KELUM-353576 format. One line per field, with one value per residue (C-alpha): x, y, z. Coordinates in nm, 3 decimals, padded with zeros to 5 digits, always signed. Example, Ala and Ser with C-alpha at 12.3 -4.5 7.8 and 13.67 -1.06 7.14 Angstrom:
2
u <- (+01.230	+01.367)
v <- (-00.450	-00.106)
w <- (+00.780	+00.714)
This chain:
324
u <- (+05.314	+05.298	+05.086	+04.890	+05.019	+04.687	+04.619	+04.284	+04.381	+04.637	+04.370	+04.200	+04.505	+04.422	+04.113	+04.243	+04.305	+03.957	+03.808	+04.000	+03.863	+03.511	+03.264	+02.938	+02.909	+02.611	+02.559	+02.305	+02.160	+02.048	+01.827	+01.464	+01.323	+00.966	+00.763	+00.419	+00.212	-00.098	-00.326	-00.285	-00.002	+00.302	+00.220	+00.492	+00.348	+00.628	+00.573	+00.655	+00.758	+00.974	+01.233	+01.303	+00.995	+00.690	+00.369	+00.433	+00.213	+00.319	+00.504	+00.713	+00.740	+00.924	+01.220	+01.242	+01.252	+01.505	+01.732	+01.709	+01.789	+02.080	+02.222	+02.216	+01.895	+01.730	+01.375	+01.104	+00.796	+00.482	+00.219	-00.084	-00.314	-00.632	-00.843	-01.151	-01.191	-01.475	-01.550	-01.401	-01.105	-01.219	-00.980	-00.704	-00.805	-00.921	-00.731	-00.715	-00.596	-00.317	-00.055	-00.162	-00.112	+00.215	+00.342	+00.269	+00.442	+00.748	+00.783	+00.768	+01.024	+01.264	+01.195	+01.454	+01.352	+01.183	+00.844	+00.706	+00.344	+00.234	-00.086	-00.317	-00.625	-00.546	-00.470	-00.787	-01.057	-01.257	-01.202	-00.825	-00.814	-00.640	-00.946	-01.323	-01.453	-01.766	-01.874	-01.524	-01.350	-01.153	-01.293	-01.006	-01.155	-01.358	-01.041	-00.852	-01.085	-01.017	-00.643	-00.656	-00.836	-00.587	-00.285	-00.416	-00.501	-00.150	+00.007	-00.190	-00.059	+00.298	+00.436	+00.731	+00.667	+00.350	+00.406	+00.105	+00.129	-00.208	-00.120	-00.431	-00.411	-00.371	-00.296	+00.002	-00.185	-00.491	-00.280	-00.072	-00.386	-00.542	-00.225	-00.184	-00.545	-00.500	-00.184	+00.072	+00.255	+00.593	+00.490	+00.697	+00.538	+00.732	+00.532	+00.530	+00.545	+00.637	+00.474	+00.447	+00.188	+00.446	+00.466	+00.719	+00.459	+00.330	+00.495	+00.401	+00.035	+00.068	+00.239	-00.009	-00.315	-00.396	-00.465	-00.761	-01.067	-01.143	-00.970	-00.624	-00.452	-00.345	-00.598	-00.412	-00.060	+00.181	+00.242	+00.592	+00.670	+00.649	+00.941	+00.825	+00.503	+00.712	+00.872	+00.528	+00.404	+00.704	+00.678	+00.313	+00.397	+00.676	+00.431	+00.182	+00.437	+00.613	+00.927	+01.062	+01.002	+00.989	+01.026	+00.869	+00.994	+01.364	+01.558	+01.362	+01.346	+01.702	+01.675	+01.381	+01.571	+01.864	+01.649	+01.468	+01.804	+01.915	+01.587	+01.488	+01.675	+01.444	+01.566	+01.498	+01.381	+01.356	+01.166	+01.356	+01.032	+00.926	+00.957	+01.312	+01.393	+01.217	+01.406	+01.743	+01.656	+01.531	+01.847	+02.065	+01.871	+01.942	+02.311	+02.302	+02.438	+02.635	+02.369	+02.554	+02.749	+02.432	+02.237	+02.512	+02.545	+02.171	+02.146	+02.465	+02.312	+02.008	+02.232	+02.453	+02.148	+02.081	+01.865	+01.936	+01.717	+01.641	+01.344	+01.456	+01.359	+01.732	+01.790	+01.873	+02.090	+02.277	+02.335	+02.503	+02.727	+02.823	+02.942	+03.181)
v <- (+07.690	+07.750	+07.496	+07.592	+07.488	+07.318	+07.012	+06.854	+06.529	+06.447	+06.303	+06.110	+05.912	+05.574	+05.397	+05.409	+05.783	+05.837	+05.632	+05.831	+06.168	+06.057	+06.309	+06.118	+05.760	+05.535	+05.274	+04.991	+05.173	+05.448	+05.210	+05.102	+04.815	+04.856	+04.534	+04.461	+04.205	+04.019	+03.750	+03.383	+03.135	+03.074	+03.388	+03.577	+03.797	+03.973	+04.340	+04.368	+04.735	+04.682	+04.408	+04.204	+04.331	+04.113	+04.109	+03.855	+03.651	+03.654	+03.322	+03.472	+03.813	+03.680	+03.538	+03.863	+04.064	+03.822	+03.874	+04.248	+04.214	+03.977	+04.226	+04.497	+04.681	+04.788	+04.850	+04.757	+04.954	+04.754	+04.824	+04.599	+04.484	+04.352	+04.070	+04.295	+04.671	+04.911	+05.281	+05.381	+05.143	+04.983	+04.688	+04.936	+04.944	+04.585	+04.400	+04.110	+04.330	+04.215	+04.457	+04.379	+04.006	+04.064	+04.284	+04.025	+03.757	+03.976	+04.078	+03.714	+03.605	+03.904	+04.086	+04.363	+04.452	+04.793	+04.758	+05.077	+05.086	+05.307	+05.474	+05.564	+05.428	+05.416	+05.041	+04.973	+05.177	+05.069	+05.413	+05.422	+05.760	+05.832	+05.906	+05.947	+06.037	+06.246	+06.365	+06.321	+06.508	+06.360	+06.494	+06.596	+06.600	+06.282	+06.110	+06.226	+06.026	+05.711	+05.774	+05.782	+05.446	+05.294	+05.422	+05.297	+04.954	+04.921	+05.032	+04.761	+04.511	+04.596	+04.828	+05.041	+05.353	+05.501	+05.662	+05.863	+05.927	+06.067	+06.440	+06.528	+06.861	+06.795	+06.424	+06.421	+06.602	+06.378	+06.062	+06.188	+06.265	+05.927	+05.738	+05.929	+05.873	+05.497	+05.476	+05.488	+05.813	+05.664	+05.563	+05.769	+05.927	+05.935	+06.184	+06.193	+06.565	+06.664	+06.431	+06.561	+06.470	+06.293	+06.103	+05.872	+05.672	+05.466	+05.131	+05.159	+05.186	+04.853	+04.698	+04.837	+04.809	+05.168	+05.352	+05.590	+05.481	+05.846	+06.180	+06.221	+06.318	+06.670	+06.820	+06.687	+06.596	+06.882	+07.067	+06.968	+07.333	+07.444	+07.466	+07.729	+07.535	+07.228	+07.414	+07.518	+07.158	+07.035	+07.312	+07.226	+06.860	+06.949	+07.163	+06.874	+06.631	+06.455	+06.265	+06.223	+06.421	+06.247	+06.376	+06.175	+06.132	+06.179	+06.225	+06.511	+06.689	+06.687	+07.063	+07.009	+06.745	+06.984	+07.274	+07.058	+06.942	+07.305	+07.412	+07.130	+06.910	+06.611	+06.302	+06.341	+06.045	+06.033	+05.782	+05.659	+05.577	+05.312	+05.527	+05.623	+05.256	+05.155	+05.410	+05.291	+04.923	+04.973	+05.159	+04.892	+04.611	+04.778	+04.805	+05.185	+05.229	+05.027	+04.915	+04.895	+05.216	+05.401	+05.275	+05.378	+05.717	+05.775	+05.679	+05.871	+06.186	+06.147	+06.100	+06.391	+06.616	+06.557	+06.247	+06.044	+05.755	+05.629	+05.410	+05.213	+04.888	+04.814	+04.835	+04.469	+04.442	+04.766	+04.672	+04.356	+04.559	+04.792	+04.498	+04.372)
w <- (-12.725	-12.350	-12.171	-11.858	-11.517	-11.446	-11.662	-11.583	-11.754	-11.485	-11.256	-11.538	-11.641	-11.484	-11.357	-10.999	-11.015	-11.156	-10.872	-10.613	-10.726	-10.824	-10.685	-10.716	-10.594	-10.637	-10.365	-10.334	-10.033	-10.274	-10.474	-10.443	-10.651	-10.784	-10.803	-10.951	-10.763	-10.882	-10.745	-10.823	-10.798	-11.017	-11.217	-11.402	-11.676	-11.868	-11.951	-12.320	-12.304	-11.993	-12.059	-11.747	-11.559	-11.490	-11.294	-11.018	-10.789	-10.425	-10.449	-10.733	-10.569	-10.264	-10.461	-10.661	-10.340	-10.194	-10.496	-10.444	-10.074	-10.139	-10.390	-10.123	-10.217	-09.890	-10.010	-10.256	-10.354	-10.430	-10.695	-10.670	-10.949	-10.785	-10.929	-10.923	-10.957	-10.881	-10.921	-10.584	-10.579	-10.255	-10.293	-10.212	-09.844	-09.803	-09.530	-09.776	-10.063	-10.290	-10.150	-09.794	-09.847	-10.031	-09.748	-09.482	-09.689	-09.751	-09.387	-09.285	-09.546	-09.531	-09.202	-09.248	-09.604	-09.616	-09.784	-09.938	-10.050	-10.336	-10.218	-10.504	-10.679	-11.051	-11.038	-10.838	-11.013	-11.316	-11.471	-11.412	-11.241	-10.912	-10.702	-10.683	-11.028	-11.083	-11.427	-11.560	-11.277	-10.989	-10.662	-10.438	-10.088	-10.128	-10.246	-09.935	-09.712	-09.915	-09.912	-09.533	-09.527	-09.770	-09.576	-09.241	-09.378	-09.526	-09.200	-09.021	-09.279	-09.186	-09.455	-09.352	-09.563	-09.713	-10.055	-10.182	-10.555	-10.664	-10.647	-10.449	-10.266	-09.894	-09.937	-09.701	-09.426	-09.460	-09.450	-09.159	-08.959	-09.040	-08.943	-08.619	-08.521	-08.572	-08.360	-08.641	-08.555	-08.651	-09.004	-09.254	-09.562	-09.886	-10.085	-10.463	-10.402	-10.756	-11.007	-11.360	-11.621	-11.831	-12.158	-11.992	-11.796	-12.088	-12.011	-11.641	-11.734	-11.915	-11.612	-11.358	-11.585	-11.494	-11.820	-11.776	-11.971	-12.050	-12.023	-11.875	-11.548	-11.644	-11.404	-11.100	-11.213	-11.278	-11.603	-11.726	-11.798	-11.433	-11.190	-10.940	-10.891	-10.809	-10.520	-10.393	-10.412	-10.217	-09.957	-09.892	-09.841	-09.599	-09.402	-09.394	-09.252	-09.539	-09.440	-09.796	-10.114	-10.451	-10.805	-11.088	-11.360	-11.291	-11.610	-11.767	-11.429	-11.300	-11.251	-11.016	-10.818	-10.786	-10.670	-10.415	-10.281	-10.240	-10.079	-09.842	-09.599	-09.626	-09.812	-10.184	-10.393	-10.770	-10.983	-11.288	-11.465	-11.713	-12.024	-11.933	-11.893	-12.214	-12.426	-12.303	-12.334	-12.691	-12.792	-12.630	-12.800	-13.134	-13.055	-13.054	-12.701	-12.449	-12.203	-11.870	-11.923	-12.023	-11.720	-11.482	-11.651	-11.627	-11.261	-11.183	-11.328	-11.100	-10.797	-10.902	-10.931	-10.562	-10.522	-10.209	-10.326	-10.677	-10.762	-11.066	-11.234	-11.264	-10.886	-10.828	-11.137	-11.067	-10.702	-10.827	-11.056	-10.774	-10.562	-10.831)
């Protein structure tokens, strides 16, 4: 039998050769660590569906952020669970809000750490929806005004990046205008530009205590079947002044990440969400897959698809692996 001149296995023969020709490389600088912060002291409430993840009081949050920073992770994104909620989510723009206090503490403890604030209302409202609710429907324009107040208050508290996630039409433009009017023209916006109404958010809703008390979010989050609409959503956010574009979830939408990368020159972020984590952790706990290899393969696929930044609950752990 005549063998071909080209043999692809030649460059796979040893670990060193494979490293030399590796096309996609994950680096700690690509990772963002999500953290859930609650009121109180010495609080660490484990999230049953998310092994290794807990709700943390600020005194516990700082060491967790320090571990991320020491591992090489440049940024954290904060999700706040307030002690009290109301119909409008007013704690989200209180100067004494949980994320505001956490931000000030983090910037004092780790000045160079980038603090990203999730900007939405589902954790802050009694009804669990992402904006002003009226007769079962989230009102878009009324919510925009509140998003502006929340973004400005967080900018005053010292966050480095505002990340609106509620999928309100015009949210980037409204936040950009509010920030500029309050003398924050240099504050970047990392828009959850393409956020699908996904089954993979279940564990997050436990962690953030943000499950809607009625209805669902299909009226404002995207239909998982739509790709062209995703490009329209992203294009609108670029026009309104977004500095980053995010896709959420990541794993089921690698095609969307890839198309965004081909279409836009902004940094692309992807959220490796709670359900994606939970599936892998459950399989690993049952001995069905090799945990570290599977995590690296999953995150590598997101990077290979075109994501510059990956929000993942494994950020600190993976950064440590990458430094070995």
